[in-house]
C-alpha atoms as one frame of an Amber mdcrd trajectory, in Angstrom:
protein
 -77.866-187.131 -70.663 -75.411-186.338 -68.246 -70.835-185.995 -69.813 -70.317
-189.774 -67.692 -72.832-191.437 -69.571 -71.650-189.115 -73.382 -68.080-190.429
 -72.488 -68.851-193.499 -72.130 -71.002-193.681 -75.399 -67.844-192.319 -76.795
 -65.616-194.453 -76.088 -68.629-197.630 -76.950 -68.826-195.934 -80.691 -64.891
-195.365 -81.212 -64.646-199.149 -80.906 -66.974-199.646 -83.885 -64.144-200.098
 -86.795 -63.880-202.049 -90.147 -61.043-203.845 -88.194 -63.285-205.129 -85.486
 -65.463-206.344 -87.898 -68.335-203.720 -88.532 -69.038-202.862 -92.402 -67.948
-199.400 -93.567 -71.047-197.381 -93.520 -71.636-198.774 -89.706 -67.829-197.586
 -88.870 -68.527-194.427 -90.120 -71.593-193.754 -88.770 -70.456-194.660 -85.670
 -67.318-192.333 -86.108 -69.745-189.591 -87.062 -72.076-190.059 -83.741 -69.034
-189.932 -81.663 -68.096-186.304 -82.940 -71.044-184.749 -82.501 -71.779-186.520
 -79.275 -68.167-184.898 -78.089 -69.070-181.188 -79.636 -73.018-180.997 -78.287
 -70.230-182.268 -74.610 -67.332-180.511 -75.339 -65.077-183.941 -75.205 -61.667
-183.974 -75.896 -60.550-186.644 -77.821 -57.906-187.882 -74.620 -61.008-188.094
 -72.737 -63.226-190.442 -74.949 -60.368-193.025 -76.064 -59.775-195.920 -73.509
 -57.587-199.106 -74.426 -60.290-201.741 -75.612 -61.525-204.175 -73.087 -62.815
-207.882 -73.583 -66.148-206.738 -73.724 -66.048-204.398 -76.754 -64.047-207.397
 -78.591 -65.515-208.385 -82.237 -68.198-210.319 -82.545 -68.950-213.099 -84.612
 -72.260-211.617 -85.899 -70.568-210.096 -89.419 -68.489-212.934 -90.043 -71.067
-215.709 -89.384 -74.093-212.924 -91.625 -71.838-212.514 -94.713 -71.605-216.693
 -94.640 -75.305-216.549 -94.464 -75.738-214.867 -97.647 -73.929-217.900 -99.167
 -75.432-220.716 -97.374 -72.390-221.399 -95.781 -72.547-222.118 -91.695 -69.916
-220.993 -89.604 -67.940-223.184 -87.054 -66.201-221.051 -84.446 -64.478-221.696
 -80.676 -62.995-218.556 -79.089 -61.440-216.081 -81.410 -60.944-218.736 -84.209
 -63.514-220.079 -86.862 -63.589-221.952 -90.269 -66.141-222.462 -92.566 -66.238
-225.265 -95.682 -66.682-223.238 -98.773 -67.580-225.952-101.466 -64.450-227.899
-103.723 -62.729-228.859-100.996 -62.478-224.992-100.098 -61.629-224.670 -96.258
 -61.774-220.562 -94.595 -60.113-219.870 -91.437 -60.484-216.648 -89.741 -58.941
-215.225 -86.330 -61.717-212.998 -84.498 -59.414-211.706 -82.655 -56.835-209.694
 -85.397 -59.368-209.781 -88.869 -57.465-211.910 -90.124 -58.945-214.614 -93.072
 -57.285-217.830 -95.661 -58.989-220.003 -97.263 -57.229-222.879 -98.179 -57.430
-226.167-100.568 -57.589-229.315 -99.199 -55.428-231.790-100.463 -53.788-235.056
-100.515 -50.718-233.566 -99.393 -51.981-231.096 -96.700 -53.920-227.656 -96.973
 -52.654-225.021 -99.553 -53.270-221.259 -99.663 -55.420-219.665-102.031 -56.436
-216.549-100.893 -55.671-214.601 -97.444 -56.664-211.321 -96.435 -57.715-209.275
 -93.314 -61.678-208.207 -92.516 -64.611-208.739 -93.277 -64.867-206.415 -96.888
 -62.422-208.225 -98.435 -64.099-211.568 -97.661 -66.483-210.302 -98.943 -65.181
-209.646-102.295 -63.494-212.545-102.107 -66.985-214.687-101.951 -68.596-212.405
-104.474 -65.795-213.225-106.635 -64.633-216.828-106.228 -67.895-217.815-103.610
 -70.209-220.964-103.911 -72.878-219.766-106.631 -76.705-220.593-106.144 -78.963
-220.413-108.922 -82.479-220.692-109.071 -84.170-222.028-112.208 -87.519-219.939
-111.252 -87.414-218.146-114.032 -86.557-221.057-116.769
């Protein structure tokens, strides 16, 4: 591997963050790999980081996988997405900021139920408040 290739890989690894939709373990692993490459090729930190480009934007796959764990489909267009959580609840997600909110549909419009940033905080919300799947297999 040449120095230019190492710098490119370090830049790509530095974009894997929870704010961009990665799991915490993925972000930690990416940071360790980037540090190892920086040490091996003597790359200074200021040469390793660049401004994010359109090709480094976060992907919907993290949100889709999370919702898929609960049997929920994600509709998205551009950087905005939504999912029907049941019981009149709708989740709205902004991919570019990682902001999500859950609102209840009612006759007087939408009422905010919960709001936060990041896939992991949404995972926590769904674990505590998401739709339950029950199995009668053990009964």
